[in-house]
mmCIF file as gemmi writes it, N, C-alpha and C atoms, coordinates in Angstrom:
data_model
loop_
_atom_site.group_PDB
_atom_site.id
_atom_site.type_symbol
_atom_site.label_atom_id
_atom_site.label_alt_id
_atom_site.label_comp_id
_atom_site.label_asym_id
_atom_site.label_entity_id
_atom_site.label_seq_id
_atom_site.pdbx_PDB_ins_code
_atom_site.Cartn_x
_atom_site.Cartn_y
_atom_site.Cartn_z
_atom_site.occupancy
_atom_site.B_iso_or_equiv
_atom_site.pdbx_formal_charge
_atom_site.auth_seq_id
_atom_site.auth_asym_id
_atom_site.pdbx_PDB_model_num
ATOM 1 N N . UNK Axp A 1 ? 84.138 80.834 80.591 1 0 ? 1 A 1
ATOM 2 C CA . UNK Axp A 1 ? 84.546 79.502 80.205 1 0 ? 1 A 1
ATOM 3 C C . UNK Axp A 1 ? 85.067 79.551 78.774 1 0 ? 1 A 1
ATOM 4 N N . UNK Axp A 2 ? 86.19 78.892 78.559 1 0 ? 2 A 1
ATOM 5 C CA . UNK Axp A 2 ? 86.747 78.8 77.218 1 0 ? 2 A 1
ATOM 6 C C . UNK Axp A 2 ? 86.564 77.391 76.691 1 0 ? 2 A 1
ATOM 7 N N . UNK Axp A 3 ? 86.261 77.283 75.424 1 0 ? 3 A 1
ATOM 8 C CA . UNK Axp A 3 ? 86.14 75.986 74.774 1 0 ? 3 A 1
ATOM 9 C C . UNK Axp A 3 ? 87.3 75.85 73.809 1 0 ? 3 A 1
ATOM 10 N N . UNK Axp A 4 ? 88.035 74.753 73.927 1 0 ? 4 A 1
ATOM 11 C CA . UNK Axp A 4 ? 89.202 74.515 73.088 1 0 ? 4 A 1
ATOM 12 C C . UNK Axp A 4 ? 88.889 73.396 72.109 1 0 ? 4 A 1
ATOM 13 N N . UNK Axp A 5 ? 89.531 73.448 70.977 1 0 ? 5 A 1
ATOM 14 C CA . UNK Axp A 5 ? 89.291 72.462 69.931 1 0 ? 5 A 1
ATOM 15 C C . UNK Axp A 5 ? 90.102 71.188 70.114 1 0 ? 5 A 1
ATOM 16 N N . UNK Axp A 6 ? 91.105 71.242 70.978 1 0 ? 6 A 1
ATOM 17 C CA . UNK Axp A 6 ? 91.933 70.061 71.216 1 0 ? 6 A 1
ATOM 18 C C . UNK Axp A 6 ? 92.549 70.145 72.603 1 0 ? 6 A 1
ATOM 19 N N . UNK Axp A 7 ? 93.024 69.011 73.084 1 0 ? 7 A 1
ATOM 20 C CA . UNK Axp A 7 ? 93.718 68.968 74.369 1 0 ? 7 A 1
ATOM 21 C C . UNK Axp A 7 ? 94.995 69.811 74.305 1 0 ? 7 A 1
ATOM 22 N N . UNK Axp A 8 ? 95.698 69.731 73.17 1 0 ? 8 A 1
ATOM 23 C CA . UNK Axp A 8 ? 96.94 70.488 73.015 1 0 ? 8 A 1
ATOM 24 C C . UNK Axp A 8 ? 96.683 71.995 73.11 1 0 ? 8 A 1
ATOM 25 N N . UNK Axp A 9 ? 95.593 72.462 72.49 1 0 ? 9 A 1
ATOM 26 C CA . UNK Axp A 9 ? 95.257 73.882 72.544 1 0 ? 9 A 1
ATOM 27 C C . UNK Axp A 9 ? 94.941 74.3 73.973 1 0 ? 9 A 1
ATOM 28 N N . UNK Axp A 10 ? 94.202 73.471 74.701 1 0 ? 10 A 1
ATOM 29 C CA . UNK Axp A 10 ? 93.866 73.782 76.091 1 0 ? 10 A 1
ATOM 30 C C . UNK Axp A 10 ? 95.11 73.819 76.959 1 0 ? 10 A 1
ATOM 31 N N . UNK Axp A 11 ? 96.015 72.852 76.772 1 0 ? 11 A 1
ATOM 32 C CA . UNK Axp A 11 ? 97.251 72.832 77.554 1 0 ? 11 A 1
ATOM 33 C C . UNK Axp A 11 ? 98.111 74.044 77.24 1 0 ? 11 A 1
ATOM 34 N N . UNK Axp A 12 ? 98.177 74.427 75.968 1 0 ? 12 A 1
ATOM 35 C CA . UNK Axp A 12 ? 98.966 75.596 75.588 1 0 ? 12 A 1
ATOM 36 C C . UNK Axp A 12 ? 98.379 76.853 76.215 1 0 ? 12 A 1
ATOM 37 N N . UNK Axp A 13 ? 97.071 77.002 76.157 1 0 ? 13 A 1
ATOM 38 C CA . UNK Axp A 13 ? 96.419 78.172 76.735 1 0 ? 13 A 1
ATOM 39 C C . UNK Axp A 13 ? 96.66 78.259 78.227 1 0 ? 13 A 1
ATOM 40 N N . UNK Axp A 14 ? 96.544 77.13 78.933 1 0 ? 14 A 1
ATOM 41 C CA . UNK Axp A 14 ? 96.729 77.171 80.385 1 0 ? 14 A 1
ATOM 42 C C . UNK Axp A 14 ? 98.181 77.412 80.756 1 0 ? 14 A 1
ATOM 43 N N . UNK Axp A 15 ? 99.114 76.947 79.94 1 0 ? 15 A 1
ATOM 44 C CA . UNK Axp A 15 ? 100.533 77.164 80.265 1 0 ? 15 A 1
ATOM 45 C C . UNK Axp A 15 ? 100.972 78.585 79.962 1 0 ? 15 A 1
ATOM 46 N N . UNK Axp A 16 ? 100.324 79.252 79.016 1 0 ? 16 A 1
ATOM 47 C CA . UNK Axp A 16 ? 100.726 80.612 78.68 1 0 ? 16 A 1
ATOM 48 C C . UNK Axp A 16 ? 99.921 81.651 79.437 1 0 ? 16 A 1
ATOM 49 N N . UNK Axp A 17 ? 98.685 81.329 79.792 1 0 ? 17 A 1
ATOM 50 C CA . UNK Axp A 17 ? 97.831 82.31 80.457 1 0 ? 17 A 1
ATOM 51 C C . UNK Axp A 17 ? 98.098 82.38 81.951 1 0 ? 17 A 1
ATOM 52 N N . UNK Axp A 18 ? 98.386 81.244 82.558 1 0 ? 18 A 1
ATOM 53 C CA . UNK Axp A 18 ? 98.602 81.204 83.996 1 0 ? 18 A 1
ATOM 54 C C . UNK Axp A 18 ? 97.29 81.292 84.751 1 0 ? 18 A 1
ATOM 55 N N . UNK Axp A 19 ? 97.366 81.106 86.025 1 0 ? 19 A 1
ATOM 56 C CA . UNK Axp A 19 ? 96.198 81.158 86.884 1 0 ? 19 A 1
ATOM 57 C C . UNK Axp A 19 ? 95.937 82.612 87.287 1 0 ? 19 A 1
ATOM 58 N N . UNK Axp A 20 ? 94.693 82.952 87.475 1 0 ? 20 A 1
ATOM 59 C CA . UNK Axp A 20 ? 94.345 84.319 87.856 1 0 ? 20 A 1
ATOM 60 C C . UNK Axp A 20 ? 93.876 84.419 89.296 1 0 ? 20 A 1
ATOM 61 N N . UNK Axp A 21 ? 94.209 83.434 90.116 1 0 ? 21 A 1
ATOM 62 C CA . UNK Axp A 21 ? 93.726 83.433 91.5 1 0 ? 21 A 1
ATOM 63 C C . UNK Axp A 21 ? 94.506 84.382 92.404 1 0 ? 21 A 1
ATOM 64 N N . UNK Axp A 22 ? 95.623 84.901 91.922 1 0 ? 22 A 1
ATOM 65 C CA . UNK Axp A 22 ? 96.425 85.802 92.734 1 0 ? 22 A 1
ATOM 66 C C . UNK Axp A 22 ? 97.519 85.107 93.514 1 0 ? 22 A 1
ATOM 67 N N . UNK Axp A 23 ? 97.514 83.795 93.543 1 0 ? 23 A 1
ATOM 68 C CA . UNK Axp A 23 ? 98.554 83.024 94.225 1 0 ? 23 A 1
ATOM 69 C C . UNK Axp A 23 ? 99.702 82.781 93.254 1 0 ? 23 A 1
ATOM 70 N N . UNK Axp A 24 ? 100.81 82.259 93.754 1 0 ? 24 A 1
ATOM 71 C CA . UNK Axp A 24 ? 101.908 81.885 92.875 1 0 ? 24 A 1
ATOM 72 C C . UNK Axp A 24 ? 102.32 80.456 93.179 1 0 ? 24 A 1
ATOM 73 N N . UNK Axp A 25 ? 102.883 79.805 92.164 1 0 ? 25 A 1
ATOM 74 C CA . UNK Axp A 25 ? 103.307 78.419 92.325 1 0 ? 25 A 1
ATOM 75 C C . UNK Axp A 25 ? 104.558 78.334 93.174 1 0 ? 25 A 1
ATOM 76 N N . UNK Axp A 26 ? 104.608 77.303 93.996 1 0 ? 26 A 1
ATOM 77 C CA . UNK Axp A 26 ? 105.832 77.006 94.734 1 0 ? 26 A 1
ATOM 78 C C . UNK Axp A 26 ? 106.811 76.375 93.755 1 0 ? 26 A 1
ATOM 79 N N . UNK Axp A 27 ? 108.091 76.485 94.046 1 0 ? 27 A 1
ATOM 80 C CA . UNK Axp A 27 ? 109.076 75.848 93.181 1 0 ? 27 A 1
ATOM 81 C C . UNK Axp A 27 ? 108.923 74.335 93.181 1 0 ? 27 A 1
ATOM 82 N N . UNK Axp A 28 ? 108.639 73.768 94.343 1 0 ? 28 A 1
ATOM 83 C CA . UNK Axp A 28 ? 108.477 72.332 94.459 1 0 ? 28 A 1
ATOM 84 C C . UNK Axp A 28 ? 107.325 72.046 95.429 1 0 ? 28 A 1
ATOM 85 N N . UNK Axp A 29 ? 106.096 72.025 94.925 1 0 ? 29 A 1
ATOM 86 C CA . UNK Axp A 29 ? 104.969 71.792 95.82 1 0 ? 29 A 1
ATOM 87 C C . UNK Axp A 29 ? 105.027 70.403 96.443 1 0 ? 29 A 1
ATOM 88 N N . UNK Axp A 30 ? 104.562 70.312 97.674 1 0 ? 30 A 1
ATOM 89 C CA . UNK Axp A 30 ? 104.533 69.032 98.39 1 0 ? 30 A 1
ATOM 90 C C . UNK Axp A 30 ? 103.109 68.742 98.833 1 0 ? 30 A 1
ATOM 91 N N . UNK Axp A 31 ? 102.651 67.527 98.547 1 0 ? 31 A 1
ATOM 92 C CA . UNK Axp A 31 ? 101.299 67.114 98.891 1 0 ? 31 A 1
ATOM 93 C C . UNK Axp A 31 ? 101.359 66.032 99.959 1 0 ? 31 A 1
ATOM 94 N N . UNK Axp A 32 ? 100.813 66.336 101.147 1 0 ? 32 A 1
ATOM 95 C CA . UNK Axp A 32 ? 100.688 65.333 102.203 1 0 ? 32 A 1
ATOM 96 C C . UNK Axp A 32 ? 99.415 64.555 101.906 1 0 ? 32 A 1
ATOM 97 N N . UNK Axp A 33 ? 99.576 63.36 101.37 1 0 ? 33 A 1
ATOM 98 C CA . UNK Axp A 33 ? 98.42 62.6 100.902 1 0 ? 33 A 1
ATOM 99 C C . UNK Axp A 33 ? 97.555 62.084 102.039 1 0 ? 33 A 1
ATOM 100 N N . UNK Axp A 34 ? 98.082 62.061 103.246 1 0 ? 34 A 1
ATOM 101 C CA . UNK Axp A 34 ? 97.281 61.607 104.388 1 0 ? 34 A 1
ATOM 102 C C . UNK Axp A 34 ? 96.164 62.597 104.706 1 0 ? 34 A 1
ATOM 103 N N . UNK Axp A 35 ? 96.261 63.815 104.213 1 0 ? 35 A 1
ATOM 104 C CA . UNK Axp A 35 ? 95.243 64.835 104.453 1 0 ? 35 A 1
ATOM 105 C C . UNK Axp A 35 ? 94.049 64.69 103.506 1 0 ? 35 A 1
ATOM 106 N N . UNK Axp A 36 ? 94.155 63.829 102.514 1 0 ? 36 A 1
ATOM 107 C CA . UNK Axp A 36 ? 93.104 63.64 101.51 1 0 ? 36 A 1
ATOM 108 C C . UNK Axp A 36 ? 92.234 62.455 101.945 1 0 ? 36 A 1
ATOM 109 N N . UNK Axp A 37 ? 90.904 62.593 101.936 1 0 ? 37 A 1
ATOM 110 C CA . UNK Axp A 37 ? 90.04 61.467 102.303 1 0 ? 37 A 1
ATOM 111 C C . UNK Axp A 37 ? 90.354 60.228 101.461 1 0 ? 37 A 1
ATOM 112 N N . UNK Axp A 38 ? 90.397 59.082 102.116 1 0 ? 38 A 1
ATOM 113 C CA . UNK Axp A 38 ? 90.799 57.841 101.465 1 0 ? 38 A 1
ATOM 114 C C . UNK Axp A 38 ? 89.975 57.534 100.217 1 0 ? 38 A 1
ATOM 115 N N . UNK Axp A 39 ? 88.685 57.827 100.241 1 0 ? 39 A 1
ATOM 116 C CA . UNK Axp A 39 ? 87.8 57.495 99.126 1 0 ? 39 A 1
ATOM 117 C C . UNK Axp A 39 ? 88.195 58.198 97.823 1 0 ? 39 A 1
ATOM 118 N N . UNK Axp A 40 ? 88.852 59.322 97.92 1 0 ? 40 A 1
ATOM 119 C CA . UNK Axp A 40 ? 89.23 60.078 96.71 1 0 ? 40 A 1
ATOM 120 C C . UNK Axp A 40 ? 90.734 60.298 96.613 1 0 ? 40 A 1
ATOM 121 N N . UNK Axp A 41 ? 91.498 59.641 97.452 1 0 ? 41 A 1
ATOM 122 C CA . UNK Axp A 41 ? 92.936 59.916 97.539 1 0 ? 41 A 1
ATOM 123 C C . UNK Axp A 41 ? 93.668 59.717 96.22 1 0 ? 41 A 1
ATOM 124 N N . UNK Axp A 42 ? 93.562 58.526 95.62 1 0 ? 42 A 1
ATOM 125 C CA . UNK Axp A 42 ? 94.32 58.277 94.392 1 0 ? 42 A 1
ATOM 126 C C . UNK Axp A 42 ? 93.869 59.194 93.274 1 0 ? 42 A 1
ATOM 127 N N . UNK Axp A 43 ? 92.579 59.46 93.166 1 0 ? 43 A 1
ATOM 128 C CA . UNK Axp A 43 ? 92.082 60.362 92.116 1 0 ? 43 A 1
ATOM 129 C C . UNK Axp A 43 ? 92.655 61.761 92.31 1 0 ? 43 A 1
ATOM 130 N N . UNK Axp A 44 ? 92.702 62.237 93.545 1 0 ? 44 A 1
ATOM 131 C CA . UNK Axp A 44 ? 93.249 63.566 93.817 1 0 ? 44 A 1
ATOM 132 C C . UNK Axp A 44 ? 94.743 63.616 93.518 1 0 ? 44 A 1
ATOM 133 N N . UNK Axp A 45 ? 95.454 62.58 93.901 1 0 ? 45 A 1
ATOM 134 C CA . UNK Axp A 45 ? 96.894 62.54 93.646 1 0 ? 45 A 1
ATOM 135 C C . UNK Axp A 45 ? 97.166 62.534 92.145 1 0 ? 45 A 1
ATOM 136 N N . UNK Axp A 46 ? 96.422 61.704 91.391 1 0 ? 46 A 1
ATOM 137 C CA . UNK Axp A 46 ? 96.645 61.662 89.949 1 0 ? 46 A 1
ATOM 138 C C . UNK Axp A 46 ? 96.217 62.958 89.276 1 0 ? 46 A 1
ATOM 139 N N . UNK Axp A 47 ? 95.216 63.63 89.803 1 0 ? 47 A 1
ATOM 140 C CA . UNK Axp A 47 ? 94.862 64.941 89.278 1 0 ? 47 A 1
ATOM 141 C C . UNK Axp A 47 ? 96.014 65.915 89.426 1 0 ? 47 A 1
ATOM 142 N N . UNK Axp A 48 ? 96.661 65.884 90.584 1 0 ? 48 A 1
ATOM 143 C CA . UNK Axp A 48 ? 97.818 66.762 90.813 1 0 ? 48 A 1
ATOM 144 C C . UNK Axp A 48 ? 98.995 66.365 89.925 1 0 ? 48 A 1
ATOM 145 N N . UNK Axp A 49 ? 99.268 65.079 89.84 1 0 ? 49 A 1
ATOM 146 C CA . UNK Axp A 49 ? 100.38 64.6 89.013 1 0 ? 49 A 1
ATOM 147 C C . UNK Axp A 49 ? 100.147 64.952 87.542 1 0 ? 49 A 1
ATOM 148 N N . UNK Axp A 50 ? 98.925 64.757 87.069 1 0 ? 50 A 1
ATOM 149 C CA . UNK Axp A 50 ? 98.61 65.045 85.67 1 0 ? 50 A 1
ATOM 150 C C . UNK Axp A 50 ? 98.77 66.528 85.342 1 0 ? 50 A 1
ATOM 151 N N . UNK Axp A 51 ? 98.71 67.385 86.347 1 0 ? 51 A 1
ATOM 152 C CA . UNK Axp A 51 ? 98.822 68.821 86.095 1 0 ? 51 A 1
ATOM 153 C C . UNK Axp A 51 ? 100.273 69.322 86.088 1 0 ? 51 A 1
ATOM 154 N N . UNK Axp A 52 ? 101.222 68.458 86.379 1 0 ? 52 A 1
ATOM 155 C CA . UNK Axp A 52 ? 102.633 68.852 86.373 1 0 ? 52 A 1
ATOM 156 C C . UNK Axp A 52 ? 103.069 69.131 84.937 1 0 ? 52 A 1
ATOM 157 N N . UNK Axp A 53 ? 103.632 70.294 84.705 1 0 ? 53 A 1
ATOM 158 C CA . UNK Axp A 53 ? 104.14 70.647 83.375 1 0 ? 53 A 1
ATOM 159 C C . UNK Axp A 53 ? 105.455 69.913 83.112 1 0 ? 53 A 1
ATOM 160 N N . UNK Axp A 54 ? 105.76 69.693 81.848 1 0 ? 54 A 1
ATOM 161 C CA . UNK Axp A 54 ? 107.002 69.026 81.462 1 0 ? 54 A 1
ATOM 162 C C . UNK Axp A 54 ? 108.192 69.76 82.066 1 0 ? 54 A 1
ATOM 163 N N . UNK Axp A 55 ? 109.074 69.011 82.716 1 0 ? 55 A 1
ATOM 164 C CA . UNK Axp A 55 ? 110.258 69.577 83.347 1 0 ? 55 A 1
ATOM 165 C C . UNK Axp A 55 ? 110.032 70.004 84.788 1 0 ? 55 A 1
ATOM 166 N N . UNK Axp A 56 ? 108.788 70.019 85.244 1 0 ? 56 A 1
ATOM 167 C CA . UNK Axp A 56 ? 108.459 70.427 86.617 1 0 ? 56 A 1
ATOM 168 C C . UNK Axp A 56 ? 108.253 69.183 87.479 1 0 ? 56 A 1
ATOM 169 N N . UNK Axp A 57 ? 108.147 69.4 88.791 1 0 ? 57 A 1
ATOM 170 C CA . UNK Axp A 57 ? 108.042 68.274 89.712 1 0 ? 57 A 1
ATOM 171 C C . UNK Axp A 57 ? 107.196 68.645 90.914 1 0 ? 57 A 1
ATOM 172 N N . UNK Axp A 58 ? 106.848 67.629 91.681 1 0 ? 58 A 1
ATOM 173 C CA . UNK Axp A 58 ? 106.179 67.803 92.959 1 0 ? 58 A 1
ATOM 174 C C . UNK Axp A 58 ? 106.635 66.672 93.874 1 0 ? 58 A 1
ATOM 175 N N . UNK Axp A 59 ? 106.345 66.818 95.152 1 0 ? 59 A 1
ATOM 176 C CA . UNK Axp A 59 ? 106.674 65.786 96.137 1 0 ? 59 A 1
ATOM 177 C C . UNK Axp A 59 ? 105.37 65.298 96.745 1 0 ? 59 A 1
ATOM 178 N N . UNK Axp A 60 ? 105.234 63.979 96.856 1 0 ? 60 A 1
ATOM 179 C CA . UNK Axp A 60 ? 104.126 63.435 97.633 1 0 ? 60 A 1
ATOM 180 C C . UNK Axp A 60 ? 104.709 62.866 98.92 1 0 ? 60 A 1
ATOM 181 N N . UNK Axp A 61 ? 103.946 63.014 99.987 1 0 ? 61 A 1
ATOM 182 C CA . UNK Axp A 61 ? 104.384 62.597 101.31 1 0 ? 61 A 1
ATOM 183 C C . UNK Axp A 61 ? 103.308 61.699 101.907 1 0 ? 61 A 1
ATOM 184 N N . UNK Axp A 62 ? 103.725 60.556 102.463 1 0 ? 62 A 1
ATOM 185 C CA . UNK Axp A 62 ? 102.773 59.591 103.034 1 0 ? 62 A 1
ATOM 186 C C . UNK Axp A 62 ? 103.377 58.919 104.261 1 0 ? 62 A 1
ATOM 187 N N . UNK Axp A 63 ? 102.519 58.29 105.031 1 0 ? 63 A 1
ATOM 188 C CA . UNK Axp A 63 ? 102.977 57.573 106.229 1 0 ? 63 A 1
ATOM 189 C C . UNK Axp A 63 ? 103.289 56.118 105.934 1 0 ? 63 A 1
ATOM 190 N N . UNK Axp A 64 ? 103.249 55.739 104.666 1 0 ? 64 A 1
ATOM 191 C CA . UNK Axp A 64 ? 103.605 54.38 104.242 1 0 ? 64 A 1
ATOM 192 C C . UNK Axp A 64 ? 104.255 54.474 102.866 1 0 ? 64 A 1
ATOM 193 N N . UNK Axp A 65 ? 104.919 53.43 102.462 1 0 ? 65 A 1
ATOM 194 C CA . UNK Axp A 65 ? 105.547 53.386 101.153 1 0 ? 65 A 1
ATOM 195 C C . UNK Axp A 65 ? 104.449 53.235 100.092 1 0 ? 65 A 1
ATOM 196 N N . UNK Axp A 66 ? 104.267 54.222 99.216 1 0 ? 66 A 1
ATOM 197 C CA . UNK Axp A 66 ? 103.152 54.181 98.27 1 0 ? 66 A 1
ATOM 198 C C . UNK Axp A 66 ? 103.437 53.365 97.001 1 0 ? 66 A 1
ATOM 199 N N . UNK Axp A 67 ? 103.908 52.149 97.174 1 0 ? 67 A 1
ATOM 200 C CA . UNK Axp A 67 ? 104.252 51.294 96.043 1 0 ? 67 A 1
ATOM 201 C C . UNK Axp A 67 ? 103.066 51.102 95.092 1 0 ? 67 A 1
ATOM 202 N N . UNK Axp A 68 ? 101.839 50.807 95.579 1 0 ? 68 A 1
ATOM 203 C CA . UNK Axp A 68 ? 100.721 50.642 94.637 1 0 ? 68 A 1
ATOM 204 C C . UNK Axp A 68 ? 100.48 51.895 93.786 1 0 ? 68 A 1
ATOM 205 N N . UNK Axp A 69 ? 100.589 53.064 94.378 1 0 ? 69 A 1
ATOM 206 C CA . UNK Axp A 69 ? 100.416 54.309 93.636 1 0 ? 69 A 1
ATOM 207 C C . UNK Axp A 69 ? 101.493 54.453 92.568 1 0 ? 69 A 1
ATOM 208 N N . UNK Axp A 70 ? 102.733 54.155 92.91 1 0 ? 70 A 1
ATOM 209 C CA . UNK Axp A 70 ? 103.828 54.269 91.949 1 0 ? 70 A 1
ATOM 210 C C . UNK Axp A 70 ? 103.673 53.254 90.814 1 0 ? 70 A 1
ATOM 211 N N . UNK Axp A 71 ? 103.154 52.067 91.121 1 0 ? 71 A 1
ATOM 212 C CA . UNK Axp A 71 ? 102.889 51.073 90.079 1 0 ? 71 A 1
ATOM 213 C C . UNK Axp A 71 ? 101.785 51.566 89.145 1 0 ? 71 A 1
ATOM 214 N N . UNK Axp A 72 ? 100.738 52.171 89.715 1 0 ? 72 A 1
ATOM 215 C CA . UNK Axp A 72 ? 99.667 52.733 88.888 1 0 ? 72 A 1
ATOM 216 C C . UNK Axp A 72 ? 100.207 53.848 88 1 0 ? 72 A 1
ATOM 217 N N . UNK Axp A 73 ? 101.073 54.684 88.54 1 0 ? 73 A 1
ATOM 218 C CA . UNK Axp A 73 ? 101.668 55.771 87.768 1 0 ? 73 A 1
ATOM 219 C C . UNK Axp A 73 ? 102.419 55.207 86.565 1 0 ? 73 A 1
ATOM 220 N N . UNK Axp A 74 ? 103.196 54.175 86.779 1 0 ? 74 A 1
ATOM 221 C CA . UNK Axp A 74 ? 103.962 53.54 85.701 1 0 ? 74 A 1
ATOM 222 C C . UNK Axp A 74 ? 103.027 52.928 84.66 1 0 ? 74 A 1
ATOM 223 N N . UNK Axp A 75 ? 101.951 52.258 85.127 1 0 ? 75 A 1
ATOM 224 C CA . UNK Axp A 75 ? 101.002 51.639 84.207 1 0 ? 75 A 1
ATOM 225 C C . UNK Axp A 75 ? 100.265 52.69 83.375 1 0 ? 75 A 1
ATOM 226 N N . UNK Axp A 76 ? 99.888 53.787 83.997 1 0 ? 76 A 1
ATOM 227 C CA . UNK Axp A 76 ? 99.128 54.834 83.305 1 0 ? 76 A 1
ATOM 228 C C . UNK Axp A 76 ? 99.975 55.66 82.353 1 0 ? 76 A 1
ATOM 229 N N . UNK Axp A 77 ? 101.197 55.974 82.761 1 0 ? 77 A 1
ATOM 230 C CA . UNK Axp A 77 ? 101.99 56.965 82.034 1 0 ? 77 A 1
ATOM 231 C C . UNK Axp A 77 ? 103.332 56.474 81.516 1 0 ? 77 A 1
ATOM 232 N N . UNK Axp A 78 ? 103.682 55.231 81.749 1 0 ? 78 A 1
ATOM 233 C CA . UNK Axp A 78 ? 104.961 54.716 81.25 1 0 ? 78 A 1
ATOM 234 C C . UNK Axp A 78 ? 106.131 55.519 81.781 1 0 ? 78 A 1
ATOM 235 N N . UNK Axp A 79 ? 106.935 56.04 80.866 1 0 ? 79 A 1
ATOM 236 C CA . UNK Axp A 79 ? 108.14 56.784 81.239 1 0 ? 79 A 1
ATOM 237 C C . UNK Axp A 79 ? 107.934 58.302 81.238 1 0 ? 79 A 1
ATOM 238 N N . UNK Axp A 80 ? 106.686 58.749 81.309 1 0 ? 80 A 1
ATOM 239 C CA . UNK Axp A 80 ? 106.406 60.187 81.315 1 0 ? 80 A 1
ATOM 240 C C . UNK Axp A 80 ? 106.927 60.855 82.572 1 0 ? 80 A 1
ATOM 241 N N . UNK Axp A 81 ? 106.976 60.108 83.681 1 0 ? 81 A 1
ATOM 242 C CA . UNK Axp A 81 ? 107.406 60.653 84.97 1 0 ? 81 A 1
ATOM 243 C C . UNK Axp A 81 ? 108.564 59.848 85.526 1 0 ? 81 A 1
ATOM 244 N N . UNK Axp A 82 ? 109.51 60.538 86.157 1 0 ? 82 A 1
ATOM 245 C CA . UNK Axp A 82 ? 110.567 59.897 86.941 1 0 ? 82 A 1
ATOM 246 C C . UNK Axp A 82 ? 110.205 60.036 88.409 1 0 ? 82 A 1
ATOM 247 N N . UNK Axp A 83 ? 110.535 59.045 89.198 1 0 ? 83 A 1
ATOM 248 C CA . UNK Axp A 83 ? 110.297 59.123 90.637 1 0 ? 83 A 1
ATOM 249 C C . UNK Axp A 83 ? 111.602 58.877 91.383 1 0 ? 83 A 1
ATOM 250 N N . UNK Axp A 84 ? 111.717 59.513 92.555 1 0 ? 84 A 1
ATOM 251 C CA . UNK Axp A 84 ? 112.911 59.356 93.38 1 0 ? 84 A 1
ATOM 252 C C . UNK Axp A 84 ? 112.503 59.502 94.842 1 0 ? 84 A 1
ATOM 253 N N . UNK Axp A 85 ? 112.866 58.522 95.651 1 0 ? 85 A 1
ATOM 254 C CA . UNK Axp A 85 ? 112.595 58.607 97.078 1 0 ? 85 A 1
ATOM 255 C C . UNK Axp A 85 ? 113.501 59.66 97.707 1 0 ? 85 A 1
ATOM 256 N N . UNK Axp A 86 ? 112.901 60.585 98.446 1 0 ? 86 A 1
ATOM 257 C CA . UNK Axp A 86 ? 113.664 61.567 99.215 1 0 ? 86 A 1
ATOM 258 C C . UNK Axp A 86 ? 113.813 61.111 100.663 1 0 ? 86 A 1
ATOM 259 N N . UNK Axp A 87 ? 112.765 60.464 101.195 1 0 ? 87 A 1
ATOM 260 C CA . UNK Axp A 87 ? 112.773 59.863 102.537 1 0 ? 87 A 1
ATOM 261 C C . UNK Axp A 87 ? 112.087 58.511 102.43 1 0 ? 87 A 1
ATOM 262 N N . UNK Axp A 88 ? 112.625 57.506 103.138 1 0 ? 88 A 1
ATOM 263 C CA . UNK Axp A 88 ? 112.068 56.161 103.073 1 0 ? 88 A 1
ATOM 264 C C . UNK Axp A 88 ? 111.74 55.631 104.457 1 0 ? 88 A 1
ATOM 265 N N . UNK Axp A 89 ? 110.867 56.332 105.162 1 0 ? 89 A 1
ATOM 266 C CA . UNK Axp A 89 ? 110.362 55.858 106.434 1 0 ? 89 A 1
ATOM 267 C C . UNK Axp A 89 ? 111.368 55.938 107.555 1 0 ? 89 A 1
ATOM 268 N N . UNK Axp A 90 ? 111.035 55.403 108.694 1 0 ? 90 A 1
ATOM 269 C CA . UNK Axp A 90 ? 109.864 54.559 108.923 1 0 ? 90 A 1
ATOM 270 C C . UNK Axp A 90 ? 108.577 55.341 109.194 1 0 ? 90 A 1
ATOM 271 N N . UNK Axp A 91 ? 108.67 56.628 109.489 1 0 ? 91 A 1
ATOM 272 C CA . UNK Axp A 91 ? 107.456 57.393 109.796 1 0 ? 91 A 1
ATOM 273 C C . UNK Axp A 91 ? 106.903 58.141 108.593 1 0 ? 91 A 1
ATOM 274 N N . UNK Axp A 92 ? 107.741 58.494 107.641 1 0 ? 92 A 1
ATOM 275 C CA . UNK Axp A 92 ? 107.302 59.311 106.51 1 0 ? 92 A 1
ATOM 276 C C . UNK Axp A 92 ? 108.07 58.913 105.265 1 0 ? 92 A 1
ATOM 277 N N . UNK Axp A 93 ? 107.344 58.734 104.168 1 0 ? 93 A 1
ATOM 278 C CA . UNK Axp A 93 ? 107.933 58.49 102.861 1 0 ? 93 A 1
ATOM 279 C C . UNK Axp A 93 ? 107.651 59.719 102.01 1 0 ? 93 A 1
ATOM 280 N N . UNK Axp A 94 ? 108.678 60.243 101.385 1 0 ? 94 A 1
ATOM 281 C CA . UNK Axp A 94 ? 108.538 61.404 100.494 1 0 ? 94 A 1
ATOM 282 C C . UNK Axp A 94 ? 109.142 61.026 99.143 1 0 ? 94 A 1
ATOM 283 N N . UNK Axp A 95 ? 108.353 61.233 98.087 1 0 ? 95 A 1
ATOM 284 C CA . UNK Axp A 95 ? 108.776 60.844 96.75 1 0 ? 95 A 1
ATOM 285 C C . UNK Axp A 95 ? 108.69 62.052 95.824 1 0 ? 95 A 1
ATOM 286 N N . UNK Axp A 96 ? 109.781 62.329 95.139 1 0 ? 96 A 1
ATOM 287 C CA . UNK Axp A 96 ? 109.824 63.365 94.119 1 0 ? 96 A 1
ATOM 288 C C . UNK Axp A 96 ? 109.293 62.759 92.829 1 0 ? 96 A 1
ATOM 289 N N . UNK Axp A 97 ? 108.321 63.441 92.214 1 0 ? 97 A 1
ATOM 290 C CA . UNK Axp A 97 ? 107.75 62.988 90.943 1 0 ? 97 A 1
ATOM 291 C C . UNK Axp A 97 ? 107.985 64.107 89.936 1 0 ? 97 A 1
ATOM 292 N N . UNK Axp A 98 ? 108.748 63.8 88.879 1 0 ? 98 A 1
ATOM 293 C CA . UNK Axp A 98 ? 109.095 64.802 87.865 1 0 ? 98 A 1
ATOM 294 C C . UNK Axp A 98 ? 108.579 64.355 86.508 1 0 ? 98 A 1
ATOM 295 N N . UNK Axp A 99 ? 107.908 65.276 85.817 1 0 ? 99 A 1
ATOM 296 C CA . UNK Axp A 99 ? 107.429 64.978 84.461 1 0 ? 99 A 1
ATOM 297 C C . UNK Axp A 99 ? 108.571 65.241 83.491 1 0 ? 99 A 1
ATOM 298 N N . UNK Axp A 100 ? 108.943 64.206 82.73 1 0 ? 100 A 1
ATOM 299 C CA . UNK Axp A 100 ? 110.068 64.318 81.819 1 0 ? 100 A 1
ATOM 300 C C . UNK Axp A 100 ? 109.651 64.298 80.351 1 0 ? 100 A 1
ATOM 301 N N . UNK Axp A 101 ? 108.428 63.901 80.082 1 0 ? 101 A 1
ATOM 302 C CA . UNK Axp A 101 ? 107.958 63.851 78.673 1 0 ? 101 A 1
ATOM 303 C C . UNK Axp A 101 ? 106.602 64.492 78.548 1 0 ? 101 A 1
């Protein structure tokens, strides 16, 4: 376990050290949010979103338009993230979320 003196130091260490699990990052990871238990869904999604590095992106996929989630994202982070619908139903909504700041 490493102890960092600031959030910035921890973020710098994690961005330069990388993960040691042996896996590699996908260019554009996609999260099917319907696979996450409802009781922890938004927390899990925001955990994933918060881990996006500046300039990187991910896609969330749902069986409904996640307007409440996108409103929460805007309230929590302002203009830190851009969003763009890739698919708009009726069976599947896919939204690209990119960290810009």
